[in-house]
VOGU-3710 file (C-alpha; in Angstrom, 3 decimals, decimal comma):
1> mpdrpdrtat> -114,918/10,809/11,510  -117,308/8,228/10,108  -117,043/5,007/12,660  -115,004/2,092/11,137  -116,809/-1,187/11,259  -115,428/-3,521/13,722  -115,168/-6,891/12,482  -114,558/-8,183/16,086  -117,955/-6,521/17,540  -119,750/-9,937/17,389
11> atagkrvael> -117,171/-12,312/18,691  -116,379/-9,790/21,740  -120,111/-8,610/22,430  -120,695/-8,463/26,338  -116,913/-9,202/27,192  -114,812/-7,452/29,635  -111,438/-5,925/28,989  -109,842/-8,133/31,323  -110,884/-11,260/29,198  -109,476/-9,896/25,822
21> geykllerir> -105,948/-9,376/27,451  -103,397/-6,728/26,985  -102,023/-7,564/23,693  -105,356/-7,892/21,993  -106,558/-4,828/23,648  -103,608/-2,689/22,017  -104,327/-4,180/18,693  -108,027/-3,296/19,116  -107,186/0,369/19,991  -104,374/0,531/17,184
31> arvppapswv> -107,112/-0,500/14,421  -109,123/2,220/15,249  -106,431/4,868/14,635  -106,424/6,306/10,926  -102,995/6,133/9,158  -100,829/8,625/10,086  -99,489/11,509/7,736  -95,818/11,421/6,494  -94,716/13,602/9,207  -95,270/11,094/11,701
41> vigigddgav> -92,256/8,868/11,249  -92,902/6,165/13,944  -96,629/6,187/15,335  -98,473/3,644/17,687  -96,267/0,268/18,340  -92,778/1,534/19,120  -91,370/2,687/22,625  -91,874/6,118/21,589  -93,348/7,991/18,707  -90,973/9,900/16,144
51> vepargrldv> -92,610/13,270/14,664  -91,000/15,699/12,358  -91,072/19,256/14,006  -93,118/21,682/12,360  -90,665/24,142/10,352  -90,437/27,430/12,361  -92,822/26,745/14,901  -92,806/26,086/18,671  -94,200/22,980/20,408  -96,905/23,468/23,106
61> ittdamvegv> -97,526/20,524/25,220  -100,155/20,192/27,714  -101,600/17,269/29,811  -104,971/16,716/31,546  -106,425/13,519/33,089  -109,858/12,547/33,967  -110,417/10,327/36,686  -113,697/8,526/37,598  -114,960/9,761/40,866  -113,281/13,077/40,625
71> hfdrafgtpa> -114,042/14,492/37,199  -116,668/11,960/36,223  -119,448/9,621/37,109  -120,009/6,956/34,656  -123,543/7,394/35,168  -123,787/10,724/33,755  -123,135/10,354/30,030  -122,064/7,947/27,569  -118,663/6,320/27,427  -118,344/8,310/23,964
81> dlgykalain> -119,076/11,645/25,959  -116,003/10,467/28,232  -113,776/10,180/25,583  -114,597/13,291/23,809  -114,293/15,439/26,782  -110,901/13,630/27,919  -109,587/15,201/24,775  -111,554/18,360/24,451  -110,008/19,571/27,828  -106,615/19,277/26,383
91> lsdlaamgae> -107,606/21,065/23,069  -109,053/24,044/25,180  -105,701/24,324/26,689  -104,012/24,457/23,195  -106,544/27,183/22,123  -105,574/29,292/24,953  -102,024/29,545/23,772  -103,140/29,992/20,201  -101,436/26,564/19,148  -102,709/24,290/16,261
101> prvgvlslfl> -103,496/20,782/17,591  -101,100/18,267/16,087  -100,384/15,205/17,889  -101,535/13,078/21,043  -100,656/10,526/23,307  -103,275/8,413/25,046  -103,118/6,760/28,599  -105,994/4,622/29,603  -106,298/3,090/33,293  -108,771/0,420/32,628
111> ppdltlddld> -110,894/-1,327/35,675  -110,898/-5,148/34,528  -114,923/-4,923/34,515  -115,050/-2,338/31,705  -117,019/-3,901/28,808  -115,129/-3,780/25,438  -118,295/-1,995/24,280  -117,745/0,809/26,617  -114,152/0,991/25,345  -115,011/1,182/21,757
121> hlldgllala> -117,630/4,025/22,434  -114,936/5,995/24,379  -112,600/5,492/21,593  -115,729/6,757/19,215  -115,884/10,161/21,033  -112,161/10,746/21,364  -111,173/9,775/17,864  -114,176/11,713/16,323  -113,190/15,133/17,834  -109,509/14,353/17,055
131> sqhhlelvgg> -110,065/14,073/13,381  -112,063/17,255/13,585  -109,350/19,106/14,683  -106,725/17,094/12,769  -104,971/15,720/15,599  -102,915/12,535/15,251  -103,044/9,841/18,042  -99,521/8,621/17,989  -98,889/6,346/21,000  -99,832/5,967/24,500
141> nltrspgplc> -100,143/3,379/27,529  -102,564/0,810/28,822  -102,488/-0,525/32,232  -105,025/-2,045/34,561  -106,881/0,112/37,151  -107,435/-1,503/40,638  -110,497/1,045/41,082  -111,566/3,849/39,102  -111,410/4,353/35,259  -108,602/6,968/34,559
151> iditaigsvr> -108,170/8,602/30,885  -104,900/10,762/30,528  -104,078/12,820/27,574  -100,925/14,604/26,505  -101,634/16,894/23,453  -98,924/18,778/21,524  -99,856/21,629/19,332  -97,660/23,933/17,226  -97,396/27,817/17,150  -95,205/30,394/15,851
161> rrtvltrgga> -92,954/32,296/18,418  -94,497/35,742/17,932  -98,160/34,532/17,960  -97,993/32,227/21,164  -100,590/33,435/23,835  -99,647/33,168/27,433  -100,948/33,934/30,828  -98,210/36,823/31,546  -99,022/39,854/29,546  -101,822/41,667/30,916
171> qpgdglyvtg> -101,399/45,383/31,732  -103,105/47,875/33,991  -106,081/49,115/32,234  -106,477/46,352/29,814  -110,105/44,982/29,253  -110,971/41,561/30,330  -112,861/39,671/27,665  -114,759/36,275/27,628  -116,011/34,242/24,833  -119,642/32,373/24,960
181> sigsaaagle> -121,512/32,170/28,106  -120,483/30,763/31,346  -122,055/28,840/34,016  -123,907/26,435/31,748  -121,698/23,400/32,377  -121,977/24,019/35,989  -125,522/23,997/35,969  -125,694/20,745/34,073  -123,621/19,029/36,324  -125,595/19,927/39,312
191> wlkterkapd> -128,651/18,824/37,297  -127,191/15,643/36,862  -126,183/15,371/40,609  -129,683/16,207/41,695  -131,815/14,481/39,153  -129,570/11,440/38,240  -130,680/11,506/34,771  -130,485/13,545/31,471  -133,344/16,069/31,101  -135,891/15,584/28,421
201> tanemtscve> -135,292/16,961/25,240  -137,988/19,717/25,569  -136,113/20,791/28,910  -134,250/23,917/28,912  -131,514/22,348/30,972  -130,597/20,054/28,002  -128,267/22,759/26,750  -126,373/23,058/30,072  -126,169/19,474/30,541  -124,802/19,343/27,144
211> rflrpeprvr> -122,242/21,899/27,755  -120,899/19,751/30,946  -120,533/16,714/28,697  -119,323/17,747/25,645  -117,620/21,136/25,883  -116,416/22,852/22,558  -112,736/23,886/22,644  -112,204/27,332/21,387  -109,505/26,173/19,099  -110,559/28,384/16,078
221> aglrvgrnrv> -111,034/31,407/18,119  -107,782/31,080/20,041  -105,851/30,349/16,867  -107,271/33,521/15,091  -106,830/35,840/18,147  -103,210/34,639/18,451  -102,235/34,898/14,878  -103,511/38,509/14,925  -101,665/39,341/18,017  -104,830/41,117/19,486
231> atsamdlsdg> -104,562/39,711/23,094  -101,811/40,664/25,877  -102,743/37,536/27,612  -105,291/34,460/27,675  -106,606/31,726/29,456  -109,230/29,126/29,417  -111,994/28,725/31,782  -111,462/25,157/32,927  -111,596/26,063/36,537  -114,102/29,046/36,285
241> ladavtqltr> -114,080/32,543/35,408  -112,974/33,766/38,863  -110,056/31,309/38,763  -109,055/32,617/35,453  -109,012/36,331/36,352  -107,121/35,641/39,255  -104,570/33,775/37,433  -104,165/36,394/34,793  -103,511/39,112/37,432  -102,545/37,954/40,675
251> plglgaivea> -98,979/36,461/39,728  -98,241/40,183/38,142  -99,062/41,875/41,309  -102,246/43,405/39,474  -105,962/43,125/40,443  -109,283/43,386/38,595  -112,645/44,576/38,840  -115,621/42,230/37,441  -118,686/43,822/36,421  -121,352/41,499/37,737
261> daipvqdaar> -123,946/42,972/35,461  -121,889/42,366/32,418  -121,310/38,547/33,051  -122,863/36,625/30,128  -124,690/33,704/31,832  -127,233/31,697/29,974  -130,839/31,955/30,933  -131,324/28,498/31,691  -128,626/28,190/34,032  -129,478/31,738/35,621
271> rwfaaqdrdp> -132,957/30,274/36,441  -131,631/26,963/37,565  -129,194/28,476/40,216  -131,733/30,956/41,453  -134,252/28,008/41,951  -131,489/26,070/44,296  -131,211/29,394/46,118  -127,715/30,125/44,655  -126,474/33,325/43,555  -126,309/32,957/39,758
281> ivaaitgged> -123,447/35,175/39,293  -121,280/33,650/42,063  -122,300/30,070/41,196  -121,591/30,880/37,275  -118,099/32,317/37,899  -116,885/29,592/40,250  -118,399/26,596/39,026  -115,830/25,881/36,309  -116,106/23,487/33,273  -116,751/26,248/30,998
291> yellftlpdr> -113,825/25,838/28,428  -114,329/29,434/27,111  -111,672/31,586/26,696  -110,639/34,779/28,700  -108,434/37,645/26,856  -106,868/40,656/28,050  -106,301/43,486/25,661  -106,016/47,281/25,680  -108,886/49,641/25,439  -107,255/51,704/23,217
301> prsrahllar> -107,703/51,647/20,306  -111,022/50,738/20,110  -110,687/48,913/17,060  -108,802/46,392/18,822  -111,916/45,364/20,368  -113,752/45,285/17,215  -111,140/42,999/15,631  -111,378/40,736/18,628  -115,270/40,493/18,019  -114,807/39,701/14,332
311> lvkplsvtri> -112,030/37,147/15,085  -113,847/34,957/17,398  -117,095/34,771/15,209  -119,551/32,853/15,253  -118,866/33,180/19,112  -119,963/36,335/21,196  -117,382/37,577/23,062  -118,154/40,190/26,303  -115,975/42,882/28,042  -116,483/41,571/31,710
321> gtvtttpdll> -114,162/43,998/33,537  -110,767/45,717/33,636  -107,301/44,959/35,005  -106,121/47,358/37,721  -103,058/48,359/39,426  -103,917/47,768/42,905  -103,904/43,810/43,637  -107,456/43,594/44,906  -109,621/41,201/42,969  -113,372/42,607/43,248
331> lrrpggdepl> -116,772/41,662/41,867  -118,770/45,167/41,232  -122,383/45,077/41,823  -124,985/47,920/41,541  -125,007/48,028/45,581  -121,012/48,088/45,525  -117,794/46,039/45,401  -117,382/42,890/47,321  -114,392/40,546/47,064  -114,184/38,193/43,836
341> pvgyqhf> -115,375/34,742/45,056  -112,804/31,802/44,890  -112,600/29,704/42,088  -112,567/25,798/41,904  -109,794/24,430/44,076  -108,415/20,784/43,300  -107,352/20,494/46,896
//
């Protein structure tokens, strides 16, 4: 979405959000939001938004927060990166359920010393991604934070009842398939923590850092897989591949064998982990922040896997394991099986 000229930019250059006040801040944000379509009956500015439901569809509701010091460091990346990622992680949840993005509400917890320029750039990143995926921002909340910056978004998508993807449908013998590659974002985060700066453009770690700062939600892939009813279950990889495999199997009393040699790890990430004396496979499957999609589907007929590959193009998709009847979660290496490492844990 092209940036709109901000007529107040000169007058507010260098100012902090505390200097502008709540009402002017709200008006500043409202002025950035494009006009809503007709199905948004009441948008930003009232006690609540009123939206006409999509005919014949279910609403999928998801929420995610990004808290400074927990999920991000303002020294890494730009405010636009923060706005982009705050929405991207919500869109990734919608993608995992085969839902089409529709509306979102934004809550901002702003430290008083945040500059208006940084707020504007945060909105740049968020609204550009919203425009790309046709998501309408219809409301939210604004409050002062005595400490860290926090961005909290609730996103709503729509999906037909028969095409919704869930975590609950895996069956013994199903193959485990993952889109794209994993581990790059975790490697990018480790680079930033170690080097305290972005890599030079010629450095192979640039792509890893970009994957961490601006993950691409796999909305199109999720929509197409859901509409074609190919997968028995699905989940995004926000907390890593190991966690997603666990979530898709353990609640059902099932297990899985994950083939270490099949896991698609980008070469740059593999080399970074090895240089840090880390096992590249373990680091890649436990690091999180991938926002790829994990699907389960039967191995027969084989045409089903071929259809999956066609549906997610131009992304790649890799079969990385099998759902098992026994509850064991195993990582299979050439030298033998070992317990699947535990994924990222918030607490």
